[in-house]
N, C-alpha and C positions, 0 to 999 in steps of 0.2 A: 429574831432577838426583840425584847421589849424596852420600848427608850420611853421616858414619860418628860415632857415638856412641861415646864411651869413657867409661870408670870406672876406676880405678887407684890403685895408691899404699895404699890405707887396707884396705878390707877386700872380699872376690869384686871381682875386677876383673875386665871384662865391653867385649865390645864389639856394639853394634847396626848394620845395615846398612841405611837408609830410602833407598827408589829414590821420586822423583815419589810422598812422602806413606806409600807400603805399606812395611811392616816386613818385607822380603825372609829376614833373616837376626838370629839373637841367639843369642850363646853365652856362656859362663864361660871364665876363663880355666882355673880348676880342673879342668876334665876332660877338658881336653891333659895338662894337665901332673902331673895327679893328687896334686897338692899341695892336702889342703880348706882355702878360703877363701883360694885365692890372691891376692897383692894385687900381686904382679908389671905391669909392663906387659904389658898382653893378646896380646902376638905372635899369639899361635897361634890367639887368638880373633878377631883382626882376621884373620887370612891366611884362617881359614873364609870368613867374610864377604865376603870380597873374593869367593872363589872361587863361595861359592854366590850372589853376584851378576852373576858371571859379567865384571868390573871388573879393573884395576889400580889402585895408589896412584894411581897418574897421574891416574886418572878421578874421582879424587876432587872434587867441588865444596867442601865443607867438611869440615870436624871440629870437632864438638862435645866439649865436656870436663863432666862434671859438674858439677861444684864451681869456686869459685874462691878458690884457692889462697894469694894473699897473704890476703884477708880471714882465713881460715883460719888464718895465723901472726900476724898480728893478734890475733886473741883467745888465742891461746898465747901471749904477748906479755903482754900485759895480765891475762890469768891469772897469768902468772908473775910478774911487779908487785904484784897484790894478796897473794898469798901468798908472797912472799920474806922471807925468804932461805930457809923450810923447801921448797921444790920445788926447788931449784937443782941437784939431783942426775937428777932426772926430767927438766931444761932441756935439762942437758949431754948427756943419752942423746939427745932426740931432735935436738938442732941439728944434727950433723954430718950427716942425712939430708937435713935442709930446705937446710940450706947445699952438699949435690951435687945434690940432685934436686928439691924441690917447690918452690925459690922460683923455680925456671927452669924452669917445665913448658915453655913452648915448645921449650925445647932439649930438652929429654926428648923431647915428643912426634914432634921432627925426627927425634931417633936411633931412639927407637920405628919410628917408620914409614922406617928407612933412605935418610932425606933425599932420598925420591923426591918427598913432597908438598910443592908449590909452593903452596898456596894460605891461605887465614885459618884463625885458628885463634878458635871462640867460648870465653867459658868461662860457663856458666850459674849461677847460685847451687845451692847444694846442691838448698834445696828448692823452688828453683824446678821441678828436674828431675826430683824427686819427684811435685810435682804436673803434671807436664804427663805423668808414666808413670802416674799413680793417673787423670787423666781425659782426655788426648787416645784412646786406645785404647777408651773405655771405649763404650760401645751410648747416652750419654744425649747429647743436645743441650744440656742444663742440669745442673749438678748443684755440688754442697756438693762442696769436694776437701780431706780429713782430711790431714795429716803428722806424724806422730810419730814420733823414732829418739832415739840417744844424742845425736847434734852435727852440724851441717856445720860451716859457717864458725862463725854465733852462734847460730841456730835450733835448737829444739830437739822444738818440737811447730811445725805453722802451718795457718791455715784462708785458704783461697782460693776463690776463685769462679767456674767455668767457664760461657763463654755460646760454642756454635760454636766457633771456633777462637782464641777466648782467655783467658787466664789472669789474674786480680785478685788478685794475695795482698792480702789481709785483715788478720787479725792472726797475732801470732808469739809464741812461749814462749822466751827464752833462755838460754844455757850461763850459769851451770851446774845450773839450775834442769832437770830434765830427765828424764821418764817411762820413754824406754830404757834410761839412765843409773841410774835406780833398779832398773829389774826385772833390770839386770845386775850390780850390787851388792848383789842375794838369790841373784842367779847364782851366784856369786863366795863368798860368805859359804856357800851349803848345798854347797860341794864340787864345784859343775861346773865346766866354762870359760866363760869370757867369750868372747861372740861365737859362739856355738857349742853350752853348753847351757840355753839359754833356754829350745829346747823341751822340754828333760827337768824343767827348773822347774813348766814348765804344766801336764807331762802326770804331775808328783808330787803337787800339788796336792790331786787328789780323794781323794786316801789322808789326810790331814790334817786339822784343823780348824782355820777362821780365828780362833784364840785370841789372836792378835798382833794382830787389825786395828785396834784403838779405840789399841794403845801406838803401831803406826807412823803414824795418822793423829797422833796427840799430841805424840810425840818428833821425827818422822822429816821432817814436813810441813804448811805449812799451807795447805791446800787450800779454794779458795775455788769460790762457787757455778758461775762460770763453767769450772769446770776449769782454773785458772793454777793455780800454786802453787809456794810456794819450801821452797827444801829445806833444813833443818840439816846446812850442811856442816860441821859439829863430826863429825858420825858418818860422814863419807865423804874417803876417799883421793886420787880421782883426779885431784885437781886440784893438789898437791901432791906425790903418790907415785905408786910404780906396782902400788900395791893397790888394790879397789875399796871397800875401808872400813878405816876407823881401831878403834883401840882400845877407842872410848866404845863399838861395836856391839856390841863382844863383852860388855857389862857388862848393855846392853839386852834380848839375848837367851841371857843366860845362859852365856857360853862363848864361846871365838875360833871361827873359822868350821871345818866340816866339812875336812878335810884327803881329798884326790882319792884318789878308789879303795876308802876305808873305807866302813865301814855306815854306811845311811842309818837314821836312828832319826829318831823320834815329832819331834824338837824340828823334823826340816829337811821332815819331811812337813806341818807346824803354821805353819812359817815360807811355807813356798810357798804351802799355801792362801789363809795371810791375805795376802801379796803379789797374788794371782792377783786375789781379791776388793777390795783396795784399786784396781790396777790397771781390773779394768772399771768400777769407778765414779767414775774418773777418765775413762776415756775417753766412758760414758756422760754425763757433765757437759758435757764440751767438744763430744759430737756436737750434744745439744740447745743447746749455746750458737752452733754452727755453723749451725744450721737455724733460730733466732730471727737471728741476724744476716744471712742471706743468703738466706729466705724458699724456698728450695730443697726439691723432695720426691726428692730423689734425691741419693746422696750415692756419692764415689769416695774411695778411702783405700788409700794408701804411706807407705812408710819402715818400719822394723826392727818396731815397734809392730804395724805393719798384719798380720803374721803371725801375732800372738795372735790365736789365730782361736775361742776360747772367747770374749776381749769381740768380736769381729768379731756371733758370732753373739747375741752381749744386744745390739747396738747395732739388730739385721736385728729381732730381736725384741719389743724394750723400745723402743728409742729413737725417733725422728719421722719417718724418712723409710719410704718408700714400697718404695725399691731400695733395696742396696748391691752396688757393685762394687768390690773391691780387685785392685789391680794383681798377677798370679803371681810377679812376680818383687820382690817392695816393699822388699827390701833395695837396698843402694848396687850392684848389680847392673844392678839394672834401673833407675837413673840414668842411664846409655849410652843407655839406646830414648827415658827422658823427654829428655833432651838432646835426641839427634838430631829427635824428634816438635815440642821448642818450635821448634826453630831454623827447619823447616819451616811448620808453620802459623803460629805470631806472630812472628817477624823477619820471615819471607820473604811473608808474608800472603796464605800457601796458604789455599783452601777445605777446609773437614772437613766428610767425608761420615760419618755414623754408620752402623753395621753392628748390625743388632740382636742379632746376637748377640756383637758387639763385635769388635776391628779385631786381636786376639792371635793369632788363628788359634788355637784351642787351646794356646798358648803351646808347641805344637810349630813350633820354630826353628832349633833344632841339625843338625847331619850326620847323613845317612844313608847305610845300606850294600845295595849292590845285592845278589840275591842267589847272583851268580858271586863279588861279593868274598867274601860269607862261607865259602862253598864252597872256594873257594881255600885260605884261611885256613886252615878243617879240616881239609881236608887236609893239607895243610903240617903237623899237628899229629897226624897219623894217630887223628881223630877218628870214633865212627862217628855217623852220624846218619841220618835217613831227610827225603829232602826233597819234601813234598808237593805235588802236582802242581796242584792248586786253593784259593782261599780257602777253601772250604766245608769241605774234607776239615783241614784245617790247625784252622781254629777248633772243629770239631768233635772233632779231637784233644785238641788244648787243655782244652776245655771238660770232657772225659772224665778227661783225667789229675786234673784239678783237683777233678770228684765223688771220684776216689779216693783222696782228702786228700795228694795230691801235692804238695810245694811248688815251683814254675815260677816260672822264669828269664826274661822275659820281654821281648828289643828286635825293635821291628820301628818302622819311618818315621822321622823326625824327632825329635831329643833333645828334651827338654825345656827351656826356660827358666825359670828361677828354683828355689825349693829344694824342691818337692815332685815328687815322680815320677808322671806323669798316665796310664800305661800304656803309654809309650811306651819307659821303663827300669826296667821294675818288678818287683817279686817277687809273685805273686799267690798266692792259697791260699782254700779255701774257710771263710766266715765262719762255717759252722755248724758247725764243728768243735769241742770243747770244750778241747783240746790245744794247736788249731793258736798261740796267742801264744806259751804259751811255748817253744815248737819253734822259733819264725822267732826269738824273740828271740835264744834263748840257743845254738840249733846252726846258727843262717842268720846273724842279723846282728850276733852276740857282742856283746847291748849288756846294759843291765839290763831283767831280767825285767819292771819294771812298766810300761814305758812301752808305749802304746796303738798301737795299727793302727787303720787307718782305712779306711771300706767307701768300695766303689766301687757302686754303684747305679742302675740303667736313670732315667732319668732321668723316664719315665712312669709308675713305682712309687716313687716316690720319697717321696711322701707314704702310701704302705702301710705304710713301714717305723719313717718319720721326721716327726719333728712340723714336718713343710714344710708347707710351699701347694702344691697340686697339678703339676707340672712345674714347680718351682723351681729353677731356674737354681743349681748351684755347683758348677761344672766345674774348679775349681781347688785343690778340697780349702782351702778359706782360711773355711769357716765349721761352726762345732757346732753341733749339735741333738739334741734327747731323742731318746731312742728310744720308737716311742709303744708307749701302755703296752698295747696288746693285746699285742704281741710281748716284755714282758717277761714271766718266770716268779716264782715265789713265792719268795722267802727270807729268811733270818734277817737284816734291815739291822742288827739289835744284836749280833748274836754273835761279828765282826769286826771289828778296827781293822788300821790301819796298811796294809802289804802281803799280811795275810791276806786280805785284800778280796779278791785275786786267785783265789782258792780257790773263789768263788762263780761258780754258771753263773745267767746273769744275765736271760737272754734267748734266745729260738731262733738268736739270730747270736751268741753269747758270742764268737768273736772278736775282734768290733770294737766293743762293749760296753763302753763303760769302768766303771770303778766308782762312778761317779755317773750311771749309764744314758744315757752321751751318747757321739756319735759325731762325728770328724769327717767330713763326709761331702762326699765328688763325685760327682755326678751327670754320665751321661755319654749323650751325643746321638750319633746318627750325621754329625751334621754334621761335629765338631769331633774326635769318634775315634773314626772308622767301624771300623776294626779291634777296638777295644776294645769297642766297641758290639755288634760281632756274636762277641766271645766270652761273653759277658754274658747274650745272647741264647741262646744253644745251649746255656750252664750253667741259666739259666731253664728250657729246654724242658726240659731231661734232668733237673733236679732238682726246678722246682717254685720255683726261688730265682734273685731279679734281683740279690742282695748279691755283693760277691768281697775278701776284703784286697785291700788296695793297697799296697806300700808300697816303700821305694823300695830301687833294685837295689844294691848296694853293703853293707859289713860297716863296724862302726863304727870312724870315723878315714878313713877312704875318702872320694873325692868320689863321687858315682851313675856308676854305669860309662857310657863314651860307645861307644867300638870293640868289634866282636866279640871282639876278643882280650882287650879287658876284662872283658869280661861271661864269656868261656871261662874267664878264669883265675880270677874270682870263682867260678864253677861248680865248679870241682875243686878246689876250697878250701876249702870250705863241704861243709855235710851239704846244698844243695840234690838236690831228686831231676830236675829236669827244664831244659832250656836251649833255649828258643824263639830262635831267630835266623831272625825273617823266616818263610819258610817251611819252616826245619831245623828238624828236632826232634832232642834226644841225650833218652837215657837216662842216669843217671848208673850204672848196674849195666851196662852197657853199653859203660861206656869201659873202655880195659886198662890205664891208666894212673890210674885213680881214687882218692884217698887223701884223707883227712883229716887236717887241722892246726889246733894252735889260732890263735886270733889274735893272739896279737905274733911268732911264726915267719912266718905272712901276711905281716904289716905291714913287719917287718925283712925278710923276703925280699924284698920288691916298693920299697921306700924310702918307704911311706906312715908317716902321721903315727901 
């Protein structure tokens, strides 16, 4: 049976194809259209999923949509009535789209599928889709399920229990009281873009001090022991305006929100530190309540807040659960996967068999490209490259280049599903380098210098470098852990403040050690990421270090690359040293038409955001 899951029209549209309970393919629309967070109908992603599965639209048995538009519209109407007349302008702004598309979702789905699908549509609730994406692919037979995000239909947070193939929704927190929207409001206030800048806020937090923690807990929300809370909505604008915070928030933090692209001050760093601490306290309380409510020893998580890997790390280290598994596509894109799996297991009552690693297949669910396709494209560009005859040769050459402090763009195998590059569409570098963080941020990624990079480490060596258990699994880069004290270097903690903390060399792997001596760890095993595992083994054999920088293959404002063309274009328009496309390796110095270009020109030339 072929089930297509779809998320669309709100944020990060995506498609997922499940065949007889197995995830065959999943991808975000942005990777094909090159529009960051593309929320249009995922036509390209659906076409890819059907092609990968070897079927046509007519062969689909069911199509599952990841939320209930009518219930969402009910929330919008009720919110408007509650805040009328102040929200009338915002209501009018959104009404045409609802009347044209969202209220008539079956029609829009018919149109998106070119009228070729004649079967039934199933509409899931938003948090059911998230819960299913968290539990059903997980390695656990039983687990508590925690979903935290901005808002679905009404729910902004929920607790559920998963047993076998069944999910039981137990508790929920309702709009407008939302941890995701609280964090997004602070993202907006500190001058970053909502729905994409939350990572920046989390990365900025260690540069500040949580001096506003008590103020936030006293003024902005009333927090209960079970983690539920009520926001004081007089400080927020998202219910009745097109901004996240009201002017009352300006008085709380001594001035208006920072304007985008202006200098970051100590105030923004301290706000980031404060909201991060508050967020961690809330998720810990909710996790403890979920444990008490369900009695489960394991936890699964999804929703946008589940991408806050610092909070996830605290739940694992300080919470009551023995194991935690987070859906790698925890945001709205993962709802497509969850909806399809929910239909197969719960609605159609098909049994579920757990996989000790999980059923996500390393989240490598996107397109792949053959060496022959790659060579045809490169020859057409006049590119100079070497194709290596064996996997051992190409892996050894990659390790040699990284050890020589070259920045390497790596494209191999199936593209990742979710916001993290996991080795298949990654930029790799030597974590031992003292200059690599700033070089990669400013000259390759064209992004803020304070942004941390994540380490990829051989799973068998994870406890040697990080405060984690031997062979502890973190394959999706969704857990933050402290660097082990034995790997830290001596430095004067009190000698610097703010962004000056970047100047300190903190450990033997300084390029991935954040200013609070933590790292967002990705463990690499041979089962899920075989090529990447071989690269790390070769690098360790050459240098003694099993740790590399792994960051997404893109520049700021651009989705992660998908095709060889995307990768070659990014390679040629940045200061990247090396491009690996499967078994083909290109050196920048060999390319006859290599050039440097600034970010604005690059984005403008190719129509990127």
